[in-house]
C-alpha positions, 0 to 999 in steps of 0.5 A: 883379154880384154879382147875376149871380154869383148868380143863374147857379148859382141857376139851373142848378141849378133847372134840372138839379141839382134835377129830377135829384135829384127824379128819382132821389130817387124811383126809390129810394123806388120799388125800396125800397119794392116790396120783395124782388127773388127774387134776395135773396130766396134771398139772406136764405133762404140766410144763415137757413139759414147763419144756424142752421148756425152756432147748430148749431156754436156749441151744438155748441161751448159743450157739449163746452167745459162737458163737458171746461173747466165753468168756461170760461163764467166766465172 
């Protein structure tokens, strides 16, 4: 009686869930090992350009603050 209670869900898991789980797992591993796609590479390059622009702006703002309020870093 209690054995059938465990065997049923276990069989469903082994026949349906486990193979699907393995297929999806290894498909995602293969996708991750292929590297960046062309679109992802372009997005990464665009983010790098924006980061450089932001760094330039931050440097400019720091120079302005250093000229106008030399003690701003210590506050």
